[in-house]
Backbone as a printed PyTorch tensor [residue, N CA C, xyz], in Angstrom:
tensor([[[  0.8460,  -1.1670,   0.0000],
         [  0.0000,   0.0000,   0.0000],
         [  0.9000,   1.2410,   0.0000]],

        [[  0.4760,   2.2390,  -0.7210],
         [  1.2330,   3.4820,  -0.8350],
         [  0.5700,   4.5410,   0.0390]],

        [[  1.3780,   5.3160,   0.7140],
         [  0.8460,   6.4180,   1.5200],
         [  1.0210,   7.7090,   0.7550]],

        [[  0.0020,   8.5600,   0.8100],
         [  0.0150,   9.8280,   0.0950],
         [ -0.7360,  10.8530,   0.9370]],

        [[ -0.2250,  12.0560,   0.9980],
         [ -0.9100,  13.1330,   1.7060],
         [ -1.8690,  13.8150,   0.7400]],

        [[ -3.0910,  14.0120,   1.2000],
         [ -4.1210,  14.6200,   0.3570],
         [ -4.7510,  15.7750,   1.1180]],

        [[ -4.9340,  16.9020,   0.4460],
         [ -5.6110,  18.0530,   1.0540],
         [ -7.1000,  17.9850,   0.7310]],

        [[ -7.9470,  18.0660,   1.7600],
         [ -9.4000,  18.0220,   1.5880],
         [-10.0380,  19.2130,   2.2800]],

        [[-11.1540,  19.6680,   1.7200],
         [-11.9320,  20.7010,   2.4000],
         [-12.5080,  20.1010,   3.6790]],

        [[-12.6970,  20.9220,   4.6920],
         [-13.2090,  20.4490,   5.9700],
         [-14.5690,  19.7760,   5.8130]],

        [[-15.4340,  20.3270,   4.9600],
         [-16.7720,  19.7660,   4.7630],
         [-16.6850,  18.3410,   4.2080]],

        [[-15.7880,  18.1240,   3.2510],
         [-15.6180,  16.7970,   2.6750],
         [-15.0310,  15.8400,   3.7090]],

        [[-14.0880,  16.3200,   4.4840],
         [-13.5040,  15.5080,   5.5450],
         [-14.5740,  15.0900,   6.5510]],

        [[-15.4370,  16.0410,   6.9280],
         [-16.5240,  15.7370,   7.8630],
         [-17.4870,  14.6970,   7.2710]],

        [[-17.7900,  14.8290,   5.9770],
         [-18.6840,  13.8720,   5.3150],
         [-18.0630,  12.4810,   5.2750]],

        [[-16.7690,  12.4110,   4.9960],
         [-16.0870,  11.1220,   4.9690],
         [-16.0320,  10.4840,   6.3540]],

        [[-15.8030,  11.2820,   7.3800],
         [-15.8120,  10.7600,   8.7480],
         [-17.1820,  10.2120,   9.1130]],

        [[-18.2460,  10.9210,   8.7280],
         [-19.6030,  10.4700,   9.0050],
         [-19.9040,   9.1810,   8.2350]],

        [[-19.5020,   9.1430,   6.9660],
         [-19.6870,   7.9370,   6.1540],
         [-18.9720,   6.7550,   6.7950]],

        [[-17.7620,   6.9670,   7.2650],
         [-16.9910,   5.9010,   7.9000],
         [-17.7190,   5.3720,   9.1370]],

        [[-18.2440,   6.2590,   9.9630],
         [-18.9560,   5.8360,  11.1710],
         [-20.2280,   5.0780,  10.8140]],

        [[-21.0030,   5.5920,   9.8500],
         [-22.2540,   4.9380,   9.4550],
         [-21.9950,   3.5550,   8.8720]],

        [[-20.9090,   3.4080,   8.1360],
         [-20.5940,   2.1500,   7.4640],
         [-19.6780,   1.2660,   8.3090]],

        [[-19.3990,   1.7040,   9.5370],
         [-18.5340,   0.9880,  10.4820],
         [-17.1830,   0.6450,   9.8480]],

        [[-16.5660,   1.6700,   9.2530],
         [-15.2460,   1.5330,   8.6330],
         [-14.3060,   2.5320,   9.2890]],

        [[-13.0030,   2.2510,   9.1910],
         [-12.0700,   3.2830,   9.5990],
         [-11.9880,   4.2940,   8.4530]],

        [[-11.4080,   5.4460,   8.7250],
         [-11.3980,   6.5330,   7.7420],
         [-10.7430,   6.1120,   6.4360]],

        [[ -9.5930,   5.4470,   6.5090],
         [ -8.8750,   5.0450,   5.2920],
         [ -9.6990,   4.0840,   4.4440]],

        [[-10.3530,   3.1240,   5.0760],
         [-11.1850,   2.1740,   4.3380],
         [-12.3690,   2.8740,   3.6910]],

        [[-12.9740,   3.8050,   4.4190],
         [-14.1110,   4.5510,   3.8720],
         [-13.6840,   5.3880,   2.6750]],

        [[-12.5260,   6.0140,   2.7670],
         [-12.0250,   6.8260,   1.6630],
         [-11.7260,   5.9530,   0.4460]],

        [[-11.0700,   4.8130,   0.6570],
         [-10.7740,   3.9030,  -0.4590],
         [-12.0620,   3.4270,  -1.1220]],

        [[-13.0640,   3.0620,  -0.3130],
         [-14.3370,   2.5710,  -0.8570],
         [-15.0470,   3.6770,  -1.6400]],

        [[-15.1040,   4.8780,  -1.0820],
         [-15.7610,   5.9960,  -1.7640],
         [-15.0670,   6.3170,  -3.0830]],

        [[-13.7540,   6.2720,  -3.0960],
         [-13.0130,   6.5110,  -4.3370],
         [-13.2740,   5.4180,  -5.3590]],

        [[-13.3100,   4.1740,  -4.9060],
         [-13.5610,   3.0540,  -5.8100],
         [-14.9500,   3.1820,  -6.4450]],

        [[-15.9550,   3.4820,  -5.6420],
         [-17.3180,   3.6490,  -6.1560],
         [-17.3910,   4.8700,  -7.0700]],

        [[-16.7760,   5.9630,  -6.6580],
         [-16.7980,   7.1870,  -7.4580],
         [-16.1260,   7.0090,  -8.8120]],

        [[-14.9790,   6.3480,  -8.8360],
         [-14.2900,   6.1110, -10.1040],
         [-15.0980,   5.1860, -11.0080]],

        [[-15.7200,   4.1770, -10.4250],
         [-16.5660,   3.2840, -11.2160],
         [-17.7610,   4.0440, -11.7920]],

        [[-18.3060,   4.9960, -11.0170],
         [-19.4390,   5.7990, -11.4950],
         [-19.0230,   6.6880, -12.6600]],

        [[-17.8240,   7.2280, -12.5900],
         [-17.3200,   8.0620, -13.6840],
         [-17.1370,   7.2170, -14.9460]],

        [[-16.6070,   6.0160, -14.7810],
         [-16.3550,   5.1330, -15.9190],
         [-17.6330,   4.5040, -16.4750]],

        [[-18.6940,   4.4560, -15.6690],
         [-19.9460,   3.8120, -16.0650],
         [-21.1320,   4.7200, -15.7590]],

        [[-21.2650,   5.8300, -16.4740],
         [-22.3120,   6.8010, -16.1490],
         [-23.7340,   6.2680, -16.3190]],

        [[-23.8870,   5.1400, -17.0220],
         [-25.2270,   4.5870, -17.2070],
         [-25.7180,   3.8150, -15.9840]],

        [[-24.8180,   3.5200, -15.0410],
         [-25.1850,   2.7940, -13.8310],
         [-25.4470,   3.7430, -12.6750]],

        [[-26.3600,   3.3490, -11.7940],
         [-26.5900,   4.1300, -10.5800],
         [-25.5540,   3.7270,  -9.5330]],

        [[-25.4100,   4.5440,  -8.5110],
         [-24.4890,   4.2060,  -7.4200],
         [-24.9240,   2.8980,  -6.7560]],

        [[-26.2260,   2.7170,  -6.5940],
         [-26.7350,   1.4820,  -6.0040],
         [-26.3500,   0.2570,  -6.8140]],

        [[-26.4390,   0.3630,  -8.1270],
         [-26.0510,  -0.7480,  -8.9950],
         [-24.5600,  -1.0390,  -8.8780]],

        [[-23.7620,   0.0010,  -8.8170],
         [-22.3120,  -0.1730,  -8.6770],
         [-21.9860,  -0.8520,  -7.3510]],

        [[-22.6170,  -0.4080,  -6.2720],
         [-22.3890,  -1.0270,  -4.9700],
         [-22.8090,  -2.4960,  -4.9920]],

        [[-23.9380,  -2.8040,  -5.6500],
         [-24.3980,  -4.1890,  -5.7580],
         [-23.3830,  -5.0530,  -6.5070]],

        [[-22.7900,  -4.5020,  -7.5620],
         [-21.7890,  -5.2330,  -8.3300],
         [-20.5710,  -5.5310,  -7.4540]],

        [[-20.1070,  -4.5420,  -6.6910],
         [-18.9630,  -4.7610,  -5.8060],
         [-19.2830,  -5.8120,  -4.7440]],

        [[-20.4870,  -5.7490,  -4.1690],
         [-20.8760,  -6.7190,  -3.1500],
         [-20.9680,  -8.1180,  -3.7420]],

        [[-21.5020,  -8.2340,  -4.9600],
         [-21.6040,  -9.5370,  -5.6180],
         [-20.2140, -10.1070,  -5.9000]],

        [[-19.2710,  -9.2490,  -6.2770],
         [-17.8950,  -9.7040,  -6.5240],
         [-17.2710, -10.2510,  -5.2470]],

        [[-17.5140,  -9.5980,  -4.1260],
         [-16.9860, -10.0750,  -2.8380],
         [-17.6250, -11.4120,  -2.4770]],

        [[-18.9410, -11.5280,  -2.6750],
         [-19.6310, -12.7950,  -2.4010],
         [-19.0750, -13.9240,  -3.2670]],

        [[-18.8090, -13.6370,  -4.5260],
         [-18.2770, -14.6610,  -5.4320],
         [-16.8690, -15.0710,  -5.0060]],

        [[-16.0390, -14.0820,  -4.6410],
         [-14.6780, -14.4000,  -4.1910],
         [-14.7020, -15.2520,  -2.9260]],

        [[-15.7010, -15.0260,  -2.0820],
         [-15.8160, -15.7750,  -0.8330],
         [-16.4520, -17.1470,  -1.0550]],

        [[-16.8640, -17.4320,  -2.2880],
         [-17.4730, -18.7270,  -2.5840],
         [-18.9220, -18.8320,  -2.1800]],

        [[-19.5490, -17.7140,  -1.9050],
         [-20.9450, -17.7200,  -1.4550],
         [-21.9290, -17.8130,  -2.6140]],

        [[-21.4840, -17.4860,  -3.8200],
         [-22.3230, -17.5800,  -5.0170],
         [-21.4790, -18.1350,  -6.1550]],

        [[-22.1260, -18.5700,  -7.1940],
         [-21.4040, -19.0510,  -8.3700],
         [-22.1070, -18.5370,  -9.6120]],

        [[-21.4680, -18.7340, -10.7590],
         [-22.0600, -18.2860, -12.0040],
         [-23.3250, -19.0740, -12.2920]],

        [[-24.2870, -18.4130, -12.8950],
         [-25.5360, -19.0510, -13.2730],
         [-25.3100, -19.8280, -14.5570]],

        [[-25.6790, -21.1050, -14.5460],
         [-25.5970, -21.9380, -15.7230],
         [-26.9940, -22.0250, -16.3180]],

        [[-27.2170, -21.3660, -17.4430],
         [-28.5410, -21.2890, -18.0600],
         [-29.0440, -22.6620, -18.5020]],

        [[-28.1450, -23.5940, -18.7610],
         [-28.5510, -24.9380, -19.1820],
         [-29.2100, -25.7110, -18.0480]],

        [[-28.9790, -25.2910, -16.8070],
         [-29.5390, -26.0050, -15.6530],
         [-30.8850, -25.4550, -15.2170]],

        [[-31.3850, -24.4700, -15.9360],
         [-32.6830, -23.8790, -15.5570],
         [-33.7980, -24.6230, -16.2360]]])
């Protein structure tokens, strides 16, 4: 992991701290998650934030082995 100093407006810092508390994350994790979602939203303007979050959650579930790919032949 790389460390970098970033200057933020106080209002944005306060919002990130609140987001971290609501999502039960530490500040660094909340910032990384918000950046990941924000960058995905920029790259995929046709998707809503909710859809992007669902995609990330589904990827985590798949990595954890909780879900698998749907096989259409088995339906």
